[in-house]
N, C-alpha and C positions, 0 to 999 in steps of 0.2 A: 609337599607343603605341610607344615605343622599346623596344629590347631590355632596357634597364635597368629601365624601368617594368614590363615584363612579368615580369622576374625578381623585382622587389620585390613585385608582386601575388602571384606564386606562393609566395614565402616567407611572406607574411602569411597567405595561405589555409592553408598547411601548419601555421602556428602556431595558427590558429583551430581547425582540425580536431583537432590534437593536444590543445588545451586542452579542447575539448568532450568528446573521448574520455576525458580524465582525469576529468571529472565522472561518467562512467559507471563507470569501473573503480576509482576511489579509494574509500576507506572513510571514513565519518564518524569524527572524531577520538576517540582515547582513547590510553591508553598501551599498550605491548605486554602481551599476556596474561600473567598471573602464574603461568606454568606451573611455576616453581620452588616454588610453594606446594602443588602437588598432592599431594606425598608426605605432608605433614602432614595435609592434609584427608582423605586416604584412610583415616586411622585413626578419623575421627569418624563413626561409623556409628550412626544412630538405629535405634530398634526398627522404624520404618516401612521404612527402606531395607534392613535385614536381612530383613524379611518379604518385601519385593519380590524380593530376590535369591534367597530360598529358593523362592518360588513361580514365578519366571521366571528360572531360572538361566542360560539362553542369551540373555537379553535385557536384563540389568541389568549396568551397568559402572561401576566406581568409578575416579576418577583415582588413579594415573597410567596406567591401562590405555589402550593406544593408541586404542581406539574412543571412550573418554570424552574423551581429549585432542582427537581429530579433531572430535568434536561441538562442543567448546568453541571450537576454532579456526575453525570453518567459518561462524560468524555473519558477516553482512555488515558490521555496525558493530563497530568495535574496542571500543566501550563495552560491548557485550554479551559480547565475549570476555574482558573484564576480570573478569566475574562467574564465580565458581567454585562450581558446584553440588556437592552431596554425592554424587549418583549420577545416571547417565543411564539411563533406560528406553527401549529401542529396540524397540517392538512389531513383530512380524513379521506379526501378524494382528489383526483388530479384537477378537478374543476376548481377546488379551493386554492391550489397552487397558482392556477391561472388568474384568479381574482387577486391574490396577494401580489403577484408580479405586476399586474396591471396597475394596481394602486401605488406600488413602490415606484414604478416608472413615472407615473403622473406626478407624484410628489418630488421625485428627483428632477424632472423637467422644470417644474415650477421653481424649485430652489435654484437651479442653474440660471434660469431667466432673471431671477431677482438677486442673484449674487449672494445668496445665503448658504449656510452650510447644509448640504443635503444629508438626509439620513442614509446610511449605507446598510447593506444586508449581507448575511452569510448563508450558505446552504449547507446543511448538515445531513449526512446519511448515517453511516455507522458511527461516526465520530472517533475513528481510530487513528487519525493522523497525530503524530507527536509535535507538529508545528503549531505554535501559538498563533491564533488568528486564521488558521486554515479553514475552520468550519464554525467559528464563533467571532463575535465582534463586540467590543466595548461600547455600550450605550447605543447599539444598533439593533437591527432586527435579525433574528435567526429563524430561518425556515427549516424546521426539524421534520424530516421526511420519514421518520421511523414507523409511522402508522401505515405507510404505503408499502406493506411488506408481504403481500400475498404471493404464493408460489403455486402456479397452476400448470400441470403438464397437459399437453395436447392429447386428444383422444388417441391419435396414432403413435404417440410416444416419440415423435420426431423433434419436438421443441418444448420449451418451458417458458411461460410468461412469469417474469420475476419483478416484483415491486422494488423500486430503487432503494427503499428503506429496509429491505430484508438483509439479514446477515447470511454468510455462506453456510453457516450451520443449518439454516432453514432449507437451503438448497441441497446440501449433501445428504440430508435425510431421504431425499428421493431415491438415491442409490440404495440406501438401506431398505426402504419400504417397497420400491417399485422396480429395482434393478435398472434404473436410469441414472445417467450422470451428465453433467455439463462441464465445460472447461471453466472452472471456478477457483476461488481463492484457496490457498494452502493453509490458511488460518481460519478456523470456524468462526472466530469472533469478529472478523473484518466485515465491513459493510460492502454490499454489492456495488453500489453506485460509484464510490470513490475508486475502488480497485479497477473496475471496468473502464472508467473514463481515462485512466492513466496508462492503459495497455493491459496490464495484468498477466502474471505468470501462474500457471496451473500445473498440477501433477500430470495433466493430460496434454500439456503444451507440446511435447515432442511428437505426439500423434496428430494433434489438430491445430496447433498454433496458439498465439496469444488469446487471452480471454476475450479481448475486444474483437478479434478476428472471427469469433464464433457467435456474434450477435446478429441475428437475422433482421431485426427491426427495433427501432426505438420509438417510444412516445415521449415527446418533449414539449415543454411550455417555452415559447419564445419570448423575446424581450417585449413584444407588443401585447403580451397576455393571451395569445392564441395558442391552440394546440396544433401540433404537426406530427405526422407519422413519417418516419424516414426508413427507407429500405434500399435495396439495390435498384429497385425500379421507381421508387417514390422519393423525391428529394435526395438523389444519390450522392450529391456533393456533401451535403450535411451529414448523411449516413457515414461517409468515409471520415469526415472531419471529427466526428464523435469518437472514432477509434484511436484514442490517444490524445485528443485535444483538450482534455480536462474540462473545467466548468466554464469555458469561454463562449458558449453559444446559446445557453438556455438551461433549464432545469429538466433533466430527464426524469420522468415519473415511472416508467417501466421499460423493461427489456424483454425481447423474445430471443432466447438463446437456443442454439442447436443442441439437441440431446442425443445420446447414443446409449446402447446397452452397456452396463457395467455392474458388477456385483462387489466382490471384495478385492482388496489389494494387499500386496506384501510391502510393509514399510516399517521403519523404526530408526532409532539412533544407535550408533556404535560409540561407546564411551572409551576414551583412551587417555593415557597420561600424556603430558606435554612433550615428553621425550620422543614421541612418535611423529613429531611435526614434519620432519624431512620425508619420512616414508609416506605419510598420508598426502603431502603436497605432490610428491612424485606420482602416486596413484591417481590423484585428481588430474594432474597434467596429462598423463598418458591416456586416461579415459577421454578427456576433452579433445585430445589430438587425433583420435581415431578417424579413419577415412570416412567422410560424410555419409557415403552410401552404406556403411557398415554399422551405423548407430542402431541400437535396438529402440524402436519408437515407444516401447512400454517402459523404458528406463527413465525415471524422472530424478533429476539431480546430477551429481551429488551436491548437497549443501554441506560445505566444510566449515565448521564453526570452531574458532579458537576463543576460549573464554577465560578471563581473569575475574575471580570473585574475591573482593577485598575482605569481606567478613570472614572467609575461610582461609585467606592467605594462599590460595592455590591457583594454578593455571591448569586447564584441561582442554581436551579436544572432544568434540561430538560431531559425528558425520551422519547426516540424514540421507538414507537411501530409500527409494520408492520404486516399486515395480507394479504397474497398474494391471496386473493379472495376479490371480492367487497362486503364485509359483515361488517357492522358497529358494533363496540364494541363486538367482539366475546367473548365467555365465558372465553377463556384462559387469557384474559386481565382484568378479573373482579377485581383482587387484586390491580390493579393500578387505575381502574375507581373510586373506593371508596375513594381515597386520594384527599383531597381538592387541587384544582389547580387554578392558576390565569387565565390561558388561554390554549387553545388547538388548534393546527392546524390539528388535525386528521380528515380526510375525505377520501372519495373514490376519487381516482385520477389516472392519467396515471403513468406508471412505470417511464417515464422520469421525471415527476414532483416529484416522490418519491425520485429519486436519486439526486435531486438538494439540499437536505437538510443536507447532512453530510460532515465532514471534515477529513483531515489527522491528524495523531498523531505523536508523537515525540519519545517515548520510552515506553517499555512494559515489563511486566512479566506475569506469570500465577500462580494461586493458586487454591487450592481446594475450593469448595463452602461451606465454613465454616463461619457461621454468625459472630462469634466474630472476625475472621480474617478480614472480610469485614468491620466491624466497625473500626478496627485498621487501615485499609488502608485509610478510610475516615479521620481519625485523622492525618495520614501522609500527606495527601493532604492539610489539614489545616495548618500543620507545614510548608509545602512548601510555603503557602501564606505568613506566617510571615517572612520567609527568603527572599522572593522576593517582599515584599510589596512596596519597593521604586523603583522597576524597572519601568521605564517609559513605559506607554502604554501596560502594561502587561495584557494578558489574560492567565490564568492558569487553565487547565481543566483536571479533572479525569474522565475517562470513564470506566465503567464496562460492560462486555458483556459475556454471557454464551457461552460455546462451547459444544453443545449437542452431546451425543454419536451418534445420527442419522447422524449428519453432518460428523463425522469422518468415519462412516462405509459405507455410500452410495456413489454411483458412482464407478469409476474405481480405481484400486490400485495406491497409491502414495507413497512418501517417508517420509511423515510427522511423522510417528511413533505413530499414534493415533488410529489405527484400532482395537485395543484390549480394548479400554477404555469402562468401564461400568458406570462411573460416569461423571458428567458434571463439568469440571474445569471452572474457570472464568479468562478471559483475562483482564488484568489490563493495561490501557493505559493512558499516560499523554501527553497532548499537551500544548505547550507554544508559545505565540506570543508576541513580544516586539519590541521596536522602535530603540534603539541605540546600536551600536556595542560595546560601553563601558561595556554593561551588558552581553555580550555573555558568558564570562567565568563563571560569577556567575550563570546564568540560566543553563548552561550545567552542572556545578558542583552540583547545587541543584537538578536538575532532576535526575542525576545519583545517588546522595546520597539518594534521596527518594526511588528510585527503589531498591537500595541495602539494605536499611533499611527494606523494605517490604520483600525482599528475606530472610533476616536474621530472621525476625519475623516469617515468614511462616515455615522456616526450624526448628526453635525452637518449633513450635506448631505441627509439623508433617503435615502441610497443604501446603507444597511447591510442585511445579510441574515443571518438566524439560522443558516442551514445551514453546517455544517463537514464537509468530506469526511474521514471517520474515518481512512481509510488514509494520510492525509498530516498528521494532527494530531500535535502534540507532547504530552508527558505531562501538562502543566498544563491542557490544553484539555478541554472537555466536549462532544464532538460529539453525544452521545446527547441532551443537553438540546435541541439544535437540531432534533431530530425533532418537537418539540412535545409539549405536556402529554398529549394523548390517546394518542399512540404510546408515550410513557414509561409511562403507567399500564397500557397493554396489555402492554408488555414485563415490567413488574413482576408483573402477574397471571400471565403465563406462567412466570416464575421461581418464583412460589409454588406453581404446579401441578407443575412438573417438577423443581424443586430446592427443596423446602419447607424444608430446613434450611440453605439458602444456602451450600452447599459452594463453588460457583463464584463466589460473591461474596466469601467470606472466606478460603478456603484456596488458591484458584487465582489467581496473580498476573496482572497485566495492567493497563494504564492506564485503560481505559474501562469502569468498572463502573456498575451501575444505582444511582441515588441513591434507595434504597428509602424513606427517611424523608421526603424532600422532597415526594413525591407521595402521601403518606398511607398508606404500607404499614406 
């Protein structure tokens, strides 16, 4: 290779690294938050928000108070920052969550009886969802749980109590400092509460199962404003319902997660040119197709990412490989090692460092691990590029990741409907980042159209799968339906027991509610 060739390669690698870094730090599009509106909104105080302020004077804030403004500005997605709530409740203790819920239920009941518009509320943990209204509400009440963020390991090292407002960065530091780990998020910026309530995938999932399947107990505030502890022996039905049931049963204030010894891991991205697509899809398919009993439980991934970056005018591939032991290039990743690459960040590192490399997604589906179907999905991704090529500042990414049977079967029982699987389906994710609000409708329509075309293709080939990973779904999708009729009926039964007046179905916003009528409730 000549000096000019070497310099050209270095420049291309630098561009690729910068582009992928932008996928991590940029925000999903919306306009700038309407902070100029906050002064007028501050005057619009409902009876419920006034009662909250009187009962919790040190924890309720109205715009334009700086604490309220900070809460609004700190959402990951700009679409969430565009939404202006009437007030922010920032509980400092779980008891304050109970007070807030009790007051909100009382005012909701009064409004319902008098046929007036009730004030609605949202629950916010890390605030990392890209869905507008997932954890914020226009002219409503936001319960911001970020102060409930303590992370306390048990004396014997077998468990960790985690406040629902913590981020996974706070938890992964345990591995760095104490040699302990939990099944937790792969992105250090993501909040604990949201990921866990939707199921949650972890670098440790092949060893121990979904994140939710490693929660020993929950502390939760129910719709009547009381506290409850749920575990395998105490309120066991609610304990299982919380393992994938989203925010449909109450507000979880803390989790007790199983912990285990762990120090450093081997992880990183392999960066490749777009011309390697067929080779890397083949390697992905062959890894995922391995005989179930032969999977290496320390191998996490692969996450196969195809990215188009409009500002650079390039397409590229990045494959994330993780091995949860400090062992370089284990045999399980041999199929990827042989593919030519421009650059690699793979090395032995702390768990915190490993969780700094991944990003959120926008919309998802699931298919069987069928090689022709995977190739067609890649074609659909490229068709999306053509439809979106003129969108300013666009980053359009397709991510493929396997869902191994071991992940579905290990750990405690959940409601995801995957425990009888014998094959490894593939989770298909799309992430989009762009600059201007004028392109919002086009990006949303294109992303949905691409997913629906993949679903139609998979259905015609017999490679469709009903499961949808809730944490990556868009608002129009119904991931809980994919859990199956039996699990849906179970979730609805638990809702009737613990929230008989359906406060968390009707007054608490969020995209993934229980369809009580469809299953005979």
